[in-house]
Backbone as XML, in Angstrom:
<?xml version="1.0"?>
<chain id="A" units="angstrom">
  <residue number="1" name="MET">
    <atom name="N" x="-11.500" y="-1.304" z="-5.221"/>
    <atom name="CA" x="-10.344" y="-1.409" z="-4.344"/>
    <atom name="C" x="-10.233" y="-0.096" z="-3.580"/>
  </residue>
  <residue number="2" name="PRO">
    <atom name="N" x="-10.400" y="-0.109" z="-2.265"/>
    <atom name="CA" x="-10.365" y="1.117" z="-1.461"/>
    <atom name="C" x="-9.000" y="1.810" z="-1.509"/>
  </residue>
  <residue number="3" name="GLU">
    <atom name="N" x="-9.061" y="3.122" z="-1.557"/>
    <atom name="CA" x="-7.863" y="3.945" z="-1.525"/>
    <atom name="C" x="-7.520" y="4.256" z="-0.077"/>
  </residue>
  <residue number="4" name="LEU">
    <atom name="N" x="-6.280" y="3.969" z="0.314"/>
    <atom name="CA" x="-5.836" y="4.221" z="1.685"/>
    <atom name="C" x="-5.146" y="5.566" z="1.818"/>
  </residue>
  <residue number="5" name="SER">
    <atom name="N" x="-4.416" y="5.972" z="0.779"/>
    <atom name="CA" x="-3.658" y="7.214" z="0.851"/>
    <atom name="C" x="-3.306" y="7.660" z="-0.564"/>
  </residue>
  <residue number="6" name="ARG">
    <atom name="N" x="-2.951" y="8.950" z="-0.675"/>
    <atom name="CA" x="-2.537" y="9.524" z="-1.959"/>
    <atom name="C" x="-1.530" y="10.627" z="-1.667"/>
  </residue>
  <residue number="7" name="PHE">
    <atom name="N" x="-0.383" y="10.567" z="-2.322"/>
    <atom name="CA" x="0.642" y="11.587" z="-2.144"/>
    <atom name="C" x="1.567" y="11.609" z="-3.355"/>
  </residue>
  <residue number="8" name="PHE">
    <atom name="N" x="1.962" y="12.804" z="-3.765"/>
    <atom name="CA" x="2.907" y="13.017" z="-4.871"/>
    <atom name="C" x="2.529" y="12.225" z="-6.125"/>
  </residue>
  <residue number="9" name="GLY">
    <atom name="N" x="1.242" y="12.122" z="-6.399"/>
    <atom name="CA" x="0.777" y="11.391" z="-7.573"/>
    <atom name="C" x="0.735" y="9.886" z="-7.410"/>
  </residue>
  <residue number="10" name="ILE">
    <atom name="N" x="1.038" y="9.400" z="-6.221"/>
    <atom name="CA" x="1.044" y="7.959" z="-5.924"/>
    <atom name="C" x="-0.242" y="7.619" z="-5.171"/>
  </residue>
  <residue number="11" name="VAL">
    <atom name="N" x="-0.908" y="6.570" z="-5.582"/>
    <atom name="CA" x="-2.129" y="6.116" z="-4.921"/>
    <atom name="C" x="-1.840" y="4.764" z="-4.264"/>
  </residue>
  <residue number="12" name="ILE">
    <atom name="N" x="-2.226" y="4.650" z="-2.990"/>
    <atom name="CA" x="-2.060" y="3.410" z="-2.244"/>
    <atom name="C" x="-3.438" y="2.793" z="-2.049"/>
  </residue>
  <residue number="13" name="ARG">
    <atom name="N" x="-3.570" y="1.524" z="-2.464"/>
    <atom name="CA" x="-4.849" y="0.827" z="-2.376"/>
    <atom name="C" x="-4.667" y="-0.573" z="-1.804"/>
  </residue>
  <residue number="14" name="MET">
    <atom name="N" x="-5.812" y="-1.133" z="-1.374"/>
    <atom name="CA" x="-5.809" y="-2.494" z="-0.841"/>
    <atom name="C" x="-7.138" y="-3.155" z="-1.222"/>
  </residue>
  <residue number="15" name="PHE">
    <atom name="N" x="-7.072" y="-4.378" z="-1.718"/>
    <atom name="CA" x="-8.265" y="-5.146" z="-2.065"/>
    <atom name="C" x="-8.849" y="-5.807" z="-0.818"/>
  </residue>
  <residue number="16" name="TYR">
    <atom name="N" x="-10.160" y="-6.003" z="-0.818"/>
    <atom name="CA" x="-10.813" y="-6.701" z="0.284"/>
    <atom name="C" x="-10.533" y="-8.195" z="0.273"/>
  </residue>
  <residue number="17" name="SER">
    <atom name="N" x="-10.517" y="-8.808" z="-0.873"/>
    <atom name="CA" x="-10.362" y="-10.268" z="-0.917"/>
    <atom name="C" x="-9.072" y="-10.653" z="-1.632"/>
  </residue>
  <residue number="18" name="ASP">
    <atom name="N" x="-8.011" y="-9.934" z="-1.356"/>
    <atom name="CA" x="-6.742" y="-10.177" z="-2.031"/>
    <atom name="C" x="-6.023" y="-11.374" z="-1.424"/>
  </residue>
  <residue number="19" name="HIS">
    <atom name="N" x="-5.062" y="-11.878" z="-2.140"/>
    <atom name="CA" x="-4.283" y="-13.059" z="-1.768"/>
    <atom name="C" x="-3.179" y="-12.702" z="-0.772"/>
  </residue>
  <residue number="20" name="GLU">
    <atom name="N" x="-2.690" y="-13.709" z="-0.074"/>
    <atom name="CA" x="-1.507" y="-13.559" z="0.781"/>
    <atom name="C" x="-0.283" y="-13.443" z="-0.126"/>
  </residue>
  <residue number="21" name="PRO">
    <atom name="N" x="0.807" y="-12.891" z="0.331"/>
    <atom name="CA" x="1.046" y="-12.320" z="1.652"/>
    <atom name="C" x="0.345" y="-10.973" z="1.803"/>
  </residue>
  <residue number="22" name="ALA">
    <atom name="N" x="0.252" y="-10.510" z="3.051"/>
    <atom name="CA" x="-0.357" y="-9.206" z="3.325"/>
    <atom name="C" x="0.417" y="-8.142" z="2.549"/>
  </residue>
  <residue number="23" name="HIS">
    <atom name="N" x="-0.295" y="-7.369" z="1.732"/>
    <atom name="CA" x="0.367" y="-6.396" z="0.874"/>
    <atom name="C" x="-0.569" y="-5.254" z="0.519"/>
  </residue>
  <residue number="24" name="PHE">
    <atom name="N" x="-0.011" y="-4.244" z="-0.112"/>
    <atom name="CA" x="-0.798" y="-3.146" z="-0.656"/>
    <atom name="C" x="-0.331" y="-2.879" z="-2.084"/>
  </residue>
  <residue number="25" name="HIS">
    <atom name="N" x="-1.157" y="-2.155" z="-2.815"/>
    <atom name="CA" x="-0.861" y="-1.782" z="-4.187"/>
    <atom name="C" x="-0.449" y="-0.317" z="-4.210"/>
  </residue>
  <residue number="26" name="ALA">
    <atom name="N" x="0.668" y="-0.015" z="-4.838"/>
    <atom name="CA" x="1.107" y="1.360" z="-5.037"/>
    <atom name="C" x="1.045" y="1.642" z="-6.539"/>
  </residue>
  <residue number="27" name="ILE">
    <atom name="N" x="0.280" y="2.663" z="-6.918"/>
    <atom name="CA" x="0.059" y="2.971" z="-8.324"/>
    <atom name="C" x="0.587" y="4.377" z="-8.597"/>
  </residue>
  <residue number="28" name="TYR">
    <atom name="N" x="1.396" y="4.481" z="-9.633"/>
    <atom name="CA" x="1.963" y="5.764" z="-10.038"/>
    <atom name="C" x="1.978" y="5.799" z="-11.554"/>
  </residue>
  <residue number="29" name="SER">
    <atom name="N" x="1.129" y="6.668" z="-12.122"/>
    <atom name="CA" x="0.996" y="6.766" z="-13.571"/>
    <atom name="C" x="0.639" y="5.390" z="-14.126"/>
  </residue>
  <residue number="30" name="GLU">
    <atom name="N" x="1.416" y="4.880" z="-15.069"/>
    <atom name="CA" x="1.106" y="3.567" z="-15.644"/>
    <atom name="C" x="1.789" y="2.426" z="-14.899"/>
  </residue>
  <residue number="31" name="TYR">
    <atom name="N" x="2.465" y="2.718" z="-13.804"/>
    <atom name="CA" x="3.192" y="1.712" z="-13.023"/>
    <atom name="C" x="2.360" y="1.240" z="-11.827"/>
  </residue>
  <residue number="32" name="GLU">
    <atom name="N" x="2.555" y="-0.006" z="-11.464"/>
    <atom name="CA" x="1.929" y="-0.545" z="-10.259"/>
    <atom name="C" x="2.854" y="-1.579" z="-9.627"/>
  </residue>
  <residue number="33" name="ALA">
    <atom name="N" x="2.968" y="-1.500" z="-8.312"/>
    <atom name="CA" x="3.778" y="-2.474" z="-7.577"/>
    <atom name="C" x="2.966" y="-3.005" z="-6.408"/>
  </residue>
  <residue number="34" name="LEU">
    <atom name="N" x="3.101" y="-4.284" z="-6.143"/>
    <atom name="CA" x="2.527" y="-4.911" z="-4.960"/>
    <atom name="C" x="3.650" y="-5.052" z="-3.955"/>
  </residue>
  <residue number="35" name="ILE">
    <atom name="N" x="3.431" y="-4.502" z="-2.761"/>
    <atom name="CA" x="4.484" y="-4.432" z="-1.757"/>
    <atom name="C" x="4.028" y="-5.156" z="-0.499"/>
  </residue>
  <residue number="36" name="GLU">
    <atom name="N" x="4.839" y="-6.108" z="-0.076"/>
    <atom name="CA" x="4.541" y="-6.884" z="1.120"/>
    <atom name="C" x="4.690" y="-5.993" z="2.354"/>
  </residue>
  <residue number="37" name="ILE">
    <atom name="N" x="3.709" y="-6.023" z="3.232"/>
    <atom name="CA" x="3.701" y="-5.148" z="4.401"/>
    <atom name="C" x="4.811" y="-5.528" z="5.373"/>
  </residue>
  <residue number="38" name="GLU">
    <atom name="N" x="5.017" y="-6.797" z="5.617"/>
    <atom name="CA" x="5.988" y="-7.229" z="6.619"/>
    <atom name="C" x="7.421" y="-6.866" z="6.245"/>
  </residue>
  <residue number="39" name="THR">
    <atom name="N" x="7.791" y="-7.108" z="4.997"/>
    <atom name="CA" x="9.183" y="-6.920" z="4.573"/>
    <atom name="C" x="9.423" y="-5.653" z="3.773"/>
  </residue>
  <residue number="40" name="LEU">
    <atom name="N" x="8.346" y="-5.047" z="3.272"/>
    <atom name="CA" x="8.401" y="-3.892" z="2.362"/>
    <atom name="C" x="9.161" y="-4.211" z="1.077"/>
  </residue>
  <residue number="41" name="LEU">
    <atom name="N" x="9.094" y="-5.464" z="0.664"/>
    <atom name="CA" x="9.681" y="-5.869" z="-0.608"/>
    <atom name="C" x="8.618" y="-5.866" z="-1.695"/>
  </residue>
  <residue number="42" name="VAL">
    <atom name="N" x="9.001" y="-5.441" z="-2.888"/>
    <atom name="CA" x="8.114" y="-5.520" z="-4.049"/>
    <atom name="C" x="8.105" y="-6.962" z="-4.511"/>
  </residue>
  <residue number="43" name="PHE">
    <atom name="N" x="6.915" y="-7.564" z="-4.565"/>
    <atom name="CA" x="6.878" y="-8.949" z="-5.037"/>
    <atom name="C" x="6.185" y="-9.087" z="-6.381"/>
  </residue>
  <residue number="44" name="ARG">
    <atom name="N" x="5.663" y="-7.995" z="-6.901"/>
    <atom name="CA" x="5.104" y="-8.012" z="-8.252"/>
    <atom name="C" x="5.053" y="-6.583" z="-8.768"/>
  </residue>
  <residue number="45" name="GLY">
    <atom name="N" x="5.362" y="-6.402" z="-10.025"/>
    <atom name="CA" x="5.296" y="-5.092" z="-10.650"/>
    <atom name="C" x="6.526" y="-4.245" z="-10.349"/>
  </residue>
  <residue number="46" name="SER">
    <atom name="N" x="6.404" y="-2.946" z="-10.648"/>
    <atom name="CA" x="7.526" y="-2.041" z="-10.423"/>
    <atom name="C" x="7.034" y="-0.599" z="-10.389"/>
  </residue>
  <residue number="47" name="LEU">
    <atom name="N" x="7.876" y="0.251" z="-9.834"/>
    <atom name="CA" x="7.664" y="1.686" z="-9.802"/>
    <atom name="C" x="8.985" y="2.352" z="-10.172"/>
  </residue>
  <residue number="48" name="PRO">
    <atom name="N" x="8.944" y="3.577" z="-10.691"/>
    <atom name="CA" x="10.193" y="4.303" z="-10.880"/>
    <atom name="C" x="10.910" y="4.450" z="-9.530"/>
  </residue>
  <residue number="49" name="ARG">
    <atom name="N" x="12.223" y="4.514" z="-9.570"/>
    <atom name="CA" x="13.035" y="4.503" z="-8.352"/>
    <atom name="C" x="12.607" y="5.553" z="-7.323"/>
  </residue>
  <residue number="50" name="ARG">
    <atom name="N" x="12.378" y="6.783" z="-7.748"/>
    <atom name="CA" x="11.996" y="7.854" z="-6.812"/>
    <atom name="C" x="10.615" y="7.579" z="-6.203"/>
  </residue>
  <residue number="51" name="ALA">
    <atom name="N" x="9.664" y="7.140" z="-7.010"/>
    <atom name="CA" x="8.328" y="6.826" z="-6.498"/>
    <atom name="C" x="8.401" y="5.678" z="-5.495"/>
  </residue>
  <residue number="52" name="LEU">
    <atom name="N" x="9.196" y="4.661" z="-5.800"/>
    <atom name="CA" x="9.343" y="3.533" z="-4.877"/>
    <atom name="C" x="9.953" y="3.993" z="-3.558"/>
  </residue>
  <residue number="53" name="ALA">
    <atom name="N" x="10.951" y="4.851" z="-3.613"/>
    <atom name="CA" x="11.573" y="5.354" z="-2.383"/>
    <atom name="C" x="10.546" y="6.083" z="-1.522"/>
  </residue>
  <residue number="54" name="LEU">
    <atom name="N" x="9.676" y="6.883" z="-2.132"/>
    <atom name="CA" x="8.636" y="7.590" z="-1.381"/>
    <atom name="C" x="7.646" y="6.609" z="-0.767"/>
  </residue>
  <residue number="55" name="VAL">
    <atom name="N" x="7.244" y="5.610" z="-1.530"/>
    <atom name="CA" x="6.294" y="4.609" z="-1.025"/>
    <atom name="C" x="6.896" y="3.848" z="0.151"/>
  </residue>
  <residue number="56" name="LEU">
    <atom name="N" x="8.140" y="3.451" z="0.038"/>
    <atom name="CA" x="8.768" y="2.694" z="1.119"/>
    <atom name="C" x="8.958" y="3.546" z="2.372"/>
  </residue>
  <residue number="57" name="GLU">
    <atom name="N" x="9.279" y="4.816" z="2.188"/>
    <atom name="CA" x="9.387" y="5.725" z="3.338"/>
    <atom name="C" x="8.036" y="5.837" z="4.039"/>
  </residue>
  <residue number="58" name="TRP">
    <atom name="N" x="6.979" y="6.035" z="3.261"/>
    <atom name="CA" x="5.628" y="6.156" z="3.803"/>
    <atom name="C" x="5.214" y="4.858" z="4.510"/>
  </residue>
  <residue number="59" name="ALA">
    <atom name="N" x="5.454" y="3.722" z="3.853"/>
    <atom name="CA" x="5.030" y="2.430" z="4.412"/>
    <atom name="C" x="5.757" y="2.111" z="5.717"/>
  </residue>
  <residue number="60" name="ALA">
    <atom name="N" x="7.024" y="2.453" z="5.800"/>
    <atom name="CA" x="7.776" y="2.210" z="7.028"/>
    <atom name="C" x="7.178" y="3.006" z="8.189"/>
  </residue>
  <residue number="61" name="MET">
    <atom name="N" x="6.690" y="4.188" z="7.909"/>
    <atom name="CA" x="6.080" y="5.033" z="8.943"/>
    <atom name="C" x="4.697" y="4.531" z="9.355"/>
  </residue>
  <residue number="62" name="HIS">
    <atom name="N" x="4.036" y="3.776" z="8.483"/>
    <atom name="CA" x="2.636" y="3.397" z="8.710"/>
    <atom name="C" x="2.412" y="1.886" z="8.670"/>
  </residue>
  <residue number="63" name="ARG">
    <atom name="N" x="3.442" y="1.129" z="8.962"/>
    <atom name="CA" x="3.343" y="-0.335" z="8.850"/>
    <atom name="C" x="2.234" y="-0.901" z="9.740"/>
  </residue>
  <residue number="64" name="SER">
    <atom name="N" x="2.113" y="-0.427" z="10.972"/>
    <atom name="CA" x="1.075" y="-0.980" z="11.857"/>
    <atom name="C" x="-0.323" y="-0.644" z="11.336"/>
  </residue>
  <residue number="65" name="GLU">
    <atom name="N" x="-0.492" y="0.526" z="10.773"/>
    <atom name="CA" x="-1.792" y="0.891" z="10.197"/>
    <atom name="C" x="-2.100" y="0.038" z="8.972"/>
  </residue>
  <residue number="66" name="LEU">
    <atom name="N" x="-1.084" y="-0.262" z="8.184"/>
    <atom name="CA" x="-1.268" y="-1.144" z="7.031"/>
    <atom name="C" x="-1.664" y="-2.546" z="7.482"/>
  </residue>
  <residue number="67" name="HIS">
    <atom name="N" x="-1.014" y="-3.052" z="8.524"/>
    <atom name="CA" x="-1.397" y="-4.362" z="9.085"/>
    <atom name="C" x="-2.847" y="-4.327" z="9.565"/>
  </residue>
  <residue number="68" name="ASP">
    <atom name="N" x="-3.220" y="-3.265" z="10.254"/>
    <atom name="CA" x="-4.604" y="-3.140" z="10.745"/>
    <atom name="C" x="-5.596" y="-3.146" z="9.585"/>
  </residue>
  <residue number="69" name="ASP">
    <atom name="N" x="-5.298" y="-2.382" z="8.536"/>
    <atom name="CA" x="-6.205" y="-2.350" z="7.387"/>
    <atom name="C" x="-6.270" y="-3.712" z="6.700"/>
  </residue>
  <residue number="70" name="TRP">
    <atom name="N" x="-5.143" y="-4.429" z="6.630"/>
    <atom name="CA" x="-5.167" y="-5.770" z="6.035"/>
    <atom name="C" x="-6.118" y="-6.674" z="6.815"/>
  </residue>
  <residue number="71" name="GLN">
    <atom name="N" x="-6.041" y="-6.624" z="8.146"/>
    <atom name="CA" x="-6.926" y="-7.434" z="8.981"/>
    <atom name="C" x="-8.385" y="-6.999" z="8.813"/>
  </residue>
  <residue number="72" name="ARG">
    <atom name="N" x="-8.609" y="-5.708" z="8.723"/>
    <atom name="CA" x="-9.967" y="-5.200" z="8.507"/>
    <atom name="C" x="-10.498" y="-5.703" z="7.166"/>
  </residue>
  <residue number="73" name="ALA">
    <atom name="N" x="-9.672" y="-5.691" z="6.148"/>
    <atom name="CA" x="-10.084" y="-6.166" z="4.824"/>
    <atom name="C" x="-10.455" y="-7.650" z="4.874"/>
  </residue>
  <residue number="74" name="ARG">
    <atom name="N" x="-9.711" y="-8.439" z="5.630"/>
    <atom name="CA" x="-9.987" y="-9.880" z="5.759"/>
    <atom name="C" x="-11.377" y="-10.131" z="6.330"/>
  </residue>
  <residue number="75" name="THR">
    <atom name="N" x="-11.868" y="-9.211" z="7.168"/>
    <atom name="CA" x="-13.179" y="-9.405" z="7.804"/>
    <atom name="C" x="-14.263" y="-8.531" z="7.183"/>
  </residue>
  <residue number="76" name="GLY">
    <atom name="N" x="-13.954" y="-7.890" z="6.053"/>
    <atom name="CA" x="-14.953" y="-7.109" z="5.337"/>
    <atom name="C" x="-15.301" y="-5.776" z="5.968"/>
  </residue>
  <residue number="77" name="GLN">
    <atom name="N" x="-14.465" y="-5.298" z="6.879"/>
    <atom name="CA" x="-14.726" y="-4.011" z="7.521"/>
    <atom name="C" x="-14.228" y="-2.857" z="6.641"/>
  </residue>
  <residue number="78" name="THR">
    <atom name="N" x="-14.754" y="-1.680" z="6.900"/>
    <atom name="CA" x="-14.297" y="-0.483" z="6.198"/>
    <atom name="C" x="-12.838" y="-0.221" z="6.561"/>
  </residue>
  <residue number="79" name="LEU">
    <atom name="N" x="-12.037" y="0.090" z="5.551"/>
    <atom name="CA" x="-10.619" y="0.352" z="5.773"/>
    <atom name="C" x="-10.424" y="1.810" z="6.192"/>
  </residue>
  <residue number="80" name="ASN">
    <atom name="N" x="-9.417" y="2.031" z="7.008"/>
    <atom name="CA" x="-9.098" y="3.376" z="7.461"/>
    <atom name="C" x="-8.135" y="4.044" z="6.504"/>
  </residue>
  <residue number="81" name="GLU">
    <atom name="N" x="-8.364" y="5.324" z="6.246"/>
    <atom name="CA" x="-7.410" y="6.091" z="5.466"/>
    <atom name="C" x="-6.148" y="6.286" z="6.307"/>
  </residue>
  <residue number="82" name="ILE">
    <atom name="N" x="-5.023" y="6.428" z="5.613"/>
    <atom name="CA" x="-3.745" y="6.617" z="6.282"/>
    <atom name="C" x="-3.156" y="7.937" z="5.800"/>
  </residue>
  <residue number="83" name="GLU">
    <atom name="N" x="-2.583" y="8.685" z="6.741"/>
    <atom name="CA" x="-2.005" y="9.991" z="6.423"/>
    <atom name="C" x="-1.031" y="9.883" z="5.261"/>
  </residue>
  <residue number="84" name="PRO">
    <atom name="N" x="-1.082" y="10.840" z="4.339"/>
    <atom name="CA" x="-0.119" y="10.824" z="3.228"/>
    <atom name="C" x="1.255" y="11.284" z="3.676"/>
  </residue>
  <residue number="85" name="LEU">
    <atom name="N" x="2.212" y="11.068" z="2.827"/>
    <atom name="CA" x="3.567" y="11.557" z="3.052"/>
    <atom name="C" x="3.593" y="13.045" z="2.716"/>
  </residue>
  <residue number="86" name="ASP">
    <atom name="N" x="4.211" y="13.828" z="3.577"/>
    <atom name="CA" x="4.295" y="15.280" z="3.338"/>
    <atom name="C" x="5.525" y="15.636" z="2.558"/>
  </residue>
</chain>
C-alpha cells in the first residue's frame, strides 16, 4: 500500500485495488481509520481525537490531490506523494 504522506507520527496510505467509496487510510500507532475523500467522514476504524483532527485538517487542504491519487490508483499508475502537515 503506497504511502502518500507522513506527519506527526501519522501515515497516510492508499491501496491500488481498494473498494469504493474513494478513501484513504490514516494510521497512527495501533489505530487505523478509513476516511472518505469526498465527505472526510470516518467510515471504518478510529483514531485518537487529536490525530483525527490533524488528519482532517491535512485532508481538507489536499482533497483534490487525494482525488487525483485515487484516480491514479484505479488505473494502476504511480501515486504522487502529498505534502505533510507542518
